[in-house]
N, C-alpha and C positions, 0 to 999 in steps of 0.2 A: 504494500500500500504506500502510496506517495506521502512521505512525511509532511511536505509543505501543503499539500491539498488537505490533509487531515487537520493540520494546524489552522489553516485559514477557515476551514469549515467550522471547527470548534469556536474560533473567535467570532464568527458570524452568529453562532448560537448564543454566545455570551452577550453580544451586543443586542440581539433580538430580545433576549430575556430582560436585560437590564433597562434598555430604552423603553420597551413595552411596559415594564413594571413602573418605571418612573412616570409614565403617562396613565397609570391606573389600570393597565391591561395585563392580566395574567397569562392569556393564551398565546401571545407570540413566542414566548420562551418554550412553552410546552410543545407547540407546533414545530418549532425549529428543532427541538430535541428529538421529537418523533422522526422527523425527516433525517436528521443526522444519524440516529440510532439505526434506522432502516438501512441506510447506506453503509454504515460501518459494519453492521452485523452481516449484511449480504456479502461484503467484500472481505471479511475477516477470514484468515486462515486458522484462527484460534477462537472460533465462535463460542465454544463451551467455556473457555477461560473468561471471555468477555461477559458472558451471561452471569457467571459467578461473581465477577467484579461488580456488575450492575447490582446484584443482590446485596453485596457487602456495602457498596456506596450508598444504596438506599437506606439501609439500617443505620450506618454511621451518620449520614446526613440528617435523617430524622431525629436521631438522638441529640446530636450537637446543636442543630438549628433550634429545636424545641427547648433545649437547655438554655441557649443564649437568649431566646425570646422570653421565656418564662422568668429568667433572672433579671430581665430589664436591660440587658446589655445591647440588644439589637431590636429593631423594629423594621417592618418592611412595608413598602408601598405595594398595592395590589395584593393584600394578604389572603386572597381566596384560596382554598375553600374553608379555612378554619383560622383561628387567631395565632396559631403557632407558625411552623415553617410553611411558607406559601408554595403552591404547586410550581410556580415558575422557578423557584430556587431549588426545590428538590429535583426538578428537571435538569438544572445545571449540574447538580451532583451526579446525575446519571450520565449526562454528556461527558463530564470530566472523567468518569470511570472508563469511558470508551476511548480515552486518550492514553491510558496507562500503558497499554501494550505497544501501540505504534509510536508514541512520542517520548515516553519516559523509560525506555529500555536501559539507558545508562544508570538509572536509579534502582533498578531491580536488585542489584547486589550491593547497593550503597545506602543502607538505611539512615546513616547519620547525615549524609548529604541530602537525602529525601526529607529528613526532619528539618534541616536548615532551610531548604527551599520552601517547604510547606509553611514554616514559621514566618518567612518573609513574604512569599507570594500570596498566601491566603489573605492576610490582612490587607495587602495592597489592592487585591481585587475588590474586596468589600469597600475599601476606602474610595476606590475609583467609582464604584457603583453609587456610593453615597454622595460624593462631591460632584461627580460629573452628571449624574442623571437622577439623583434623589430617589433611587430605588431601595436603598438601605438607609435606615434611620439610626444614626449613632448618637449616644448621649453626650452631654457636655460635662466634663471633659471626655474625650473619646478614648484616651489611652487604656482604661480598664477593658473596654470592649476589644480593642486591638490586641491587647495581651491575651485575652481569652481566645480570640480568633487564631492568634499565632500558636497558642498551646494546642488547640484542637487540630489545626492543620499540621502541626509538627507530629501529631500522632496519626492522623488520617492518611497522609501521603506515604509515609513509610509502610504503613499497614497494607495499603493497596499495592504498592510496588513489591513488597515482600511476597504477598499472596500471588501476584502475577508471576513472579519468578518461580515459586514453588509449583504452581499449576501448569506453567509452561514446561517446566522440567518433567512433570508427571506425564505430559503428552509425548515426550520423546520415547522412541522404541527402547526396550530393555537393552542395556549394554552400551547405549550411546552416551557421550560425555555430558 
């Protein structure tokens, strides 16, 4: 699968979700994720691994997002269908899970690097969504929310990368390296 095509498609999903949510619309992110997922899964050589990553990302995303919302650290524009983690944001977790195999192979065996990138990249994505499109609502001061996001993503990204490595290795024929 083309690395750059996957990267650009994922970024398009992110922008559709965030810009849509900033305008009070939950469905653009969900629709973009469904299209991205259909394409990624149809083209994937590791469909079973990707389905398993989707399940883990769904669980992790629901737990973390609901924890952050219920603790008052985050709020979201377009909070449909419930007051916790909105559908558009959970869709982003699913879309992100579908990038772990094609885009983040270099992290599969580097959990500390994955934790560092998660701790930095996760909060930056939320900050961009908050400041650029008002899709995420951060409290004042924002630093406690950003620290919580960093901690959550420092756990989530290495978890997904490590599982991808293990499950990809399990797909290899017996005796292969």
